[in-house]
VOGU-3710 file (C-alpha; in Angstrom, 3 decimals, decimal comma):
1> mrhrdghwvw> 0,000/0,000/0,000  1,127/3,561/-0,613  1,947/5,421/2,594  0,514/8,895/3,014  4,087/10,222/2,731  4,306/8,731/-0,751  6,465/5,622/-0,251  5,223/2,025/-0,445  4,839/-0,265/2,563  3,937/-3,931/2,947
11> vrdygrlvsr> 0,905/-4,679/5,132  -0,752/-7,795/6,522  -4,550/-7,473/6,571  -6,717/-9,262/9,174  -10,489/-9,030/9,349  -13,512/-10,746/10,819  -17,262/-10,422/10,623  -18,616/-8,801/13,810  -22,304/-8,266/13,095  -25,154/-9,305/10,830
21> tpegdpewvs> -28,411/-7,652/9,792  -31,715/-8,898/11,223  -32,031/-10,884/7,986  -28,762/-12,667/8,693  -26,659/-10,926/6,042  -23,116/-9,716/6,816  -23,150/-6,118/8,060  -19,916/-4,937/9,715  -16,363/-6,262/9,417  -13,667/-5,322/11,946
31> gthidisaar> -9,999/-5,703/11,128  -6,481/-4,353/11,180  -3,712/-3,456/8,775  -0,273/-4,209/10,218  2,889/-2,759/8,706  5,203/-5,714/7,967  7,764/-3,807/5,928  10,461/-4,728/8,455  9,706/-8,434/8,002  9,987/-8,112/4,238
41> eyqqqletvq> 13,288/-6,304/4,612  14,667/-9,024/6,883  13,506/-11,655/4,382  15,351/-9,915/1,570  18,475/-9,640/3,712  18,264/-13,335/4,565  17,907/-14,310/0,906  20,912/-12,154/0,070  23,024/-13,786/2,784  21,985/-17,282/1,658
51> aeqletierl> 22,827/-16,509/-1,954  26,241/-15,224/-0,915  26,882/-18,400/1,094  26,071/-20,618/-1,894  28,285/-18,554/-4,160  31,121/-18,814/-1,646  30,882/-22,607/-1,514  31,040/-22,830/-5,322  34,266/-20,834/-5,347  36,028/-22,408/-2,376
61> ekmaatipgv> 38,924/-23,892/-4,298  39,728/-20,541/-5,926  39,420/-18,479/-2,755  41,571/-20,457/-0,296  43,447/-17,358/0,801  40,448/-15,084/1,351  37,480/-17,281/2,209  35,516/-16,076/5,326  35,911/-19,386/7,063  38,078/-22,481/6,944
71> iyqfemqpdg> 39,205/-24,741/4,109  40,457/-27,999/5,531  41,243/-31,681/5,281  39,918/-33,812/8,100  41,273/-37,333/8,486  39,922/-40,282/10,448  42,174/-43,294/10,957  40,852/-46,888/11,129  41,316/-46,804/14,907  39,140/-43,638/15,162
81> fmsfpyasag> 41,975/-41,144/15,716  41,200/-37,794/14,033  43,347/-34,922/12,799  43,417/-31,966/10,391  46,298/-32,535/7,934  45,478/-29,144/6,458  43,495/-26,151/7,698  43,564/-22,607/6,393  44,339/-19,670/8,646  40,609/-18,964/9,075
91> ieriygvspe> 40,389/-21,814/11,579  41,752/-19,478/14,236  38,927/-16,985/13,706  36,282/-19,719/13,908  37,682/-22,009/16,613  40,360/-19,929/18,346  43,113/-22,464/17,508  45,922/-22,356/14,967  46,339/-24,773/12,034  49,477/-26,146/13,695
101> qvrkdaslif> 47,601/-27,007/16,903  45,108/-29,305/15,168  47,428/-30,830/12,555  48,133/-33,858/14,734  45,043/-33,923/16,942  41,469/-32,779/16,193  40,319/-32,912/19,820  40,863/-29,157/20,267  38,201/-28,517/17,606  35,681/-30,861/19,184
111> dkihpddlqh> 36,290/-29,210/22,560  34,990/-25,938/21,052  31,693/-27,375/19,787  28,624/-26,469/21,848  27,810/-29,367/24,229  24,242/-29,563/22,935  25,495/-29,984/19,345  28,535/-32,225/19,862  26,742/-35,563/19,530  24,911/-34,344/16,423
121> vrdtieasra> 28,234/-33,414/14,789  29,686/-36,824/15,632  26,586/-38,570/14,289  26,725/-36,731/10,953  30,433/-37,559/10,548  29,662/-41,206/11,212  26,774/-41,120/8,717  29,090/-39,693/6,044  31,709/-42,357/6,819  29,186/-45,193/6,653
131> sggdwnceyr> 27,401/-44,042/3,491  30,247/-42,393/1,604  28,028/-39,349/1,121  28,922/-35,713/1,668  29,057/-34,332/5,189  26,766/-31,355/5,812  26,131/-29,939/9,261  25,105/-26,747/11,050  26,214/-26,371/14,646  27,387/-23,912/17,286
141> vvvdghvrwv> 30,939/-23,172/18,365  31,783/-21,570/21,726  35,042/-19,592/21,966  35,736/-17,420/25,020  32,045/-17,480/25,921  30,982/-16,213/22,477  28,612/-18,471/20,522  28,994/-18,635/16,752  26,939/-20,631/14,237  28,897/-22,445/11,527
151> ygqarpefrd> 28,036/-24,547/8,504  30,337/-27,382/7,481  30,441/-29,224/4,173  32,921/-31,880/3,066  33,329/-34,838/0,695  34,986/-38,062/1,916  37,870/-39,773/0,149  38,460/-43,418/1,081  42,180/-44,156/1,072  44,076/-47,417/0,553
161> sgsilwhgai> 45,424/-47,178/4,093  41,892/-47,515/5,450  41,686/-43,914/6,574  39,066/-41,450/5,353  40,038/-37,934/4,315  37,312/-35,315/4,092  37,961/-32,250/1,910  35,738/-29,339/2,765  35,045/-25,955/4,272  33,430/-24,433/7,339
171> ldisaqkele> 31,663/-21,093/7,062  30,542/-18,650/9,730  26,752/-18,320/9,313  26,059/-16,341/12,490  24,623/-13,387/10,541  22,262/-15,680/8,659  21,106/-17,330/11,880  20,492/-13,935/13,457  18,263/-12,951/10,542  16,448/-16,288/10,723
181> eklrqiaitd> 15,756/-15,729/14,415  14,426/-12,228/13,717  12,121/-13,636/11,054  10,997/-16,397/13,414  10,171/-13,842/16,108  8,243/-11,729/13,604  6,304/-14,820/12,501  5,174/-15,709/16,045  4,789/-12,252/17,612  2,033/-9,660/17,412
191> eltgaanrrq> 3,813/-6,629/16,031  1,795/-4,032/17,944  1,908/-5,481/21,458  4,844/-7,880/21,462  2,594/-10,683/22,747  2,384/-13,998/20,927  0,143/-13,960/17,866  -2,760/-16,293/17,146  -0,646/-18,708/15,083  1,895/-19,149/17,870
201> fmellsreyq> -0,808/-19,475/20,519  -2,628/-22,226/18,619  0,639/-24,084/18,015  1,514/-24,032/21,720  -2,063/-24,937/22,635  -1,857/-27,939/20,299  1,352/-29,093/22,010  -0,277/-28,725/25,422  -3,278/-30,712/24,184  -0,990/-33,529/22,981
211> ryrrngpaya> 0,845/-33,606/26,330  -2,485/-33,777/28,134  -3,623/-36,668/25,920  -0,440/-38,514/26,917  -1,513/-38,306/30,576  0,068/-34,909/31,095  -1,222/-32,344/33,612  -4,472/-30,449/33,101  -4,374/-26,983/31,561  -6,705/-24,004/31,208
221> vilfdfdwfk> -7,423/-21,210/28,736  -8,595/-17,694/29,536  -10,094/-15,533/26,801  -10,838/-11,885/27,443  -11,611/-8,709/25,586  -12,553/-5,172/26,488  -16,106/-4,074/27,185  -15,382/-0,566/25,946  -12,698/-0,658/23,300  -14,778/0,721/20,436
231> qvndrfghna> -15,522/3,814/22,503  -11,796/4,401/23,063  -11,096/4,356/19,340  -14,130/6,512/18,574  -13,363/9,121/21,248  -9,570/9,243/21,412  -8,462/7,733/18,101  -6,643/4,578/17,136  -3,315/5,736/18,576  -4,904/5,754/22,015
241> gdmvlrettr> -6,395/2,340/21,319  -2,969/1,001/20,380  -1,549/2,424/23,598  -4,230/0,611/25,620  -3,410/-2,691/23,922  0,326/-2,326/24,558  -0,156/-1,299/28,180  -2,587/-4,168/28,735  0,023/-6,587/27,415  2,581/-5,270/29,897
251> lvqdslrasd> 0,174/-5,489/32,836  -0,918/-9,026/32,011  2,560/-10,386/31,318  3,747/-9,049/34,659  1,139/-11,289/36,326  1,950/-14,540/34,515  4,328/-17,408/35,154  7,236/-18,089/32,799  5,407/-21,189/31,533  2,210/-19,282/30,619
261> tfariggeef> 1,554/-17,918/27,141  -0,170/-14,600/26,515  -1,368/-13,827/23,000  -3,325/-11,257/21,077  -5,639/-13,348/18,909  -7,877/-10,611/17,500  -8,295/-6,865/17,397  -8,905/-6,388/21,134  -9,221/-10,042/22,110  -6,538/-11,832/24,099
271> aillpdsdqd> -5,903/-15,394/25,215  -3,847/-16,931/28,019  -2,665/-20,546/28,031  -2,060/-21,878/31,545  -0,214/-25,227/31,617  -0,575/-27,362/34,727  -3,589/-25,369/35,950  -7,077/-26,156/37,134  -10,362/-24,231/37,150  -9,774/-22,549/40,516
281> sarhlaerlr> -6,282/-21,244/39,690  -7,462/-19,972/36,300  -10,460/-18,227/37,868  -8,252/-16,639/40,526  -5,881/-15,269/37,867  -8,733/-14,021/35,676  -10,374/-12,210/38,589  -7,063/-10,602/39,507  -6,532/-9,432/35,921  -10,097/-8,156/35,669
291> qtlsehsfng> -9,665/-6,118/38,849  -6,200/-4,852/37,832  -7,391/-3,612/34,434  -10,588/-2,092/35,803  -8,577/-0,097/38,353  -5,817/0,911/35,952  -5,848/4,388/34,435  -4,535/4,286/30,882  -2,933/7,584/29,964  -5,012/8,926/27,099
301> peqgirgsit> -4,513/12,170/25,167  -7,040/14,055/27,332  -7,454/12,172/30,570  -6,982/8,750/32,114  -8,897/6,034/30,235  -10,682/3,465/32,369  -12,800/0,469/31,528  -13,362/-3,206/32,124  -12,864/-6,643/30,594  -14,938/-9,811/30,460
311> cgiavscqqd> -13,191/-13,177/30,796  -14,201/-16,661/29,701  -12,454/-19,708/31,153  -12,325/-23,332/30,042  -10,265/-26,239/31,340  -8,943/-29,283/29,509  -11,249/-32,241/28,944  -10,420/-35,794/27,907  -13,407/-35,771/25,558  -11,909/-32,987/23,423
321> gdakeimlra> -11,243/-34,128/19,888  -8,673/-31,424/19,224  -7,099/-28,324/20,735  -9,730/-26,009/19,264  -12,543/-27,325/21,442  -11,228/-25,713/24,634  -11,139/-22,403/22,725  -14,779/-22,829/21,736  -15,755/-23,447/25,362  -13,803/-20,432/26,592
331> dtalyagkaa> -15,379/-18,329/23,834  -18,837/-19,487/24,881  -18,089/-18,533/28,502  -16,730/-15,135/27,401  -19,833/-14,186/25,485  -22,094/-15,552/28,179  -20,380/-13,004/30,420  -20,981/-10,303/27,821  -24,671/-11,208/27,659  -24,909/-11,182/31,465
341> grnqvvvydr> -23,713/-7,592/31,756  -19,940/-7,613/31,131  -17,104/-6,883/33,585  -17,041/-10,392/35,007  -15,367/-13,800/34,871  -17,357/-16,793/33,627  -16,177/-20,400/33,805  -17,613/-22,684/31,163  -20,072/-25,373/32,167  -22,542/-27,410/30,163
351> slapasrhag> -25,443/-25,143/31,088  -24,026/-22,354/28,933  -25,537/-22,200/25,481  -23,236/-21,068/22,680  -23,423/-17,250/22,551  -23,243/-15,187/19,405  -20,912/-12,211/19,122  -22,347/-8,737/18,730  -20,908/-5,542/17,273  -19,841/-3,088/19,949
361> d> -18,766/-5,770/22,436
//
């Protein structure tokens, strides 16, 4: 879309139907446009870095003196002893050791590999030895407390002596991994509030559901939205509404455990996933949040903005066929609370009939 200043921006558009006419036809749609230009820029940077890495690998043999990494020969004897008959000077930048130090013994290199990745590296070397296929591996290296991501690629040569000599290169891909992590965070985070987004929430909810089905602990879901949000936007403008959403996120996250997940799943609708929780603990938290937000004065452009929320709670059930069913129960409880006058916490039970959503909630 073209920005009002004249330049072009990328946006992600969300919308949902919020009301119907008495005849049942769609009437009003509520939604958001979110600027995702930063995500597109990171994607382009990542693609550029990946293209450069591929080009570097293709030219390894011609760039031995200047390659941003290590060109090497790695040898494994029949008795399992390993060494680097050749390593370029770049090995010192990657591993903090000189070519001379590893010429007779490769153990110094393996000592620098992150403990969580060491077995994986050994397994991929063994797989290359057993199959005769190329060795390819991404792993972390720790030198002086600094963690660096590297990518290794090599081709084995089986020698008459029974040893195997891999010819290859190791590249520093830390910048690429940093971009990938930024893209991952953008993909799972609501850009406005910094809370998890709906996609991430449903993925974590699905994992919790699977754990529960495998005799894991019970869990609960709280859904809540504001009883007054449309009035904030109408009176103070959308900037004030955005401020309320961000401040609400901060207040809620300060009240949660590290294991809980807080997400913005709609315009002004939020969800909380509470692992290892029952109905009473979920109700206690929801009541505390309801009271906190009703007493909080959001700093608007003219005066403090006050309001209330309505919460719906549902707990896990062995009869659920999938993770979505607990969301439907919590949603039913939420809109039962809306119908009963708002500003309250409702726990789902079978007596609650499914409630329809209304514009202006």
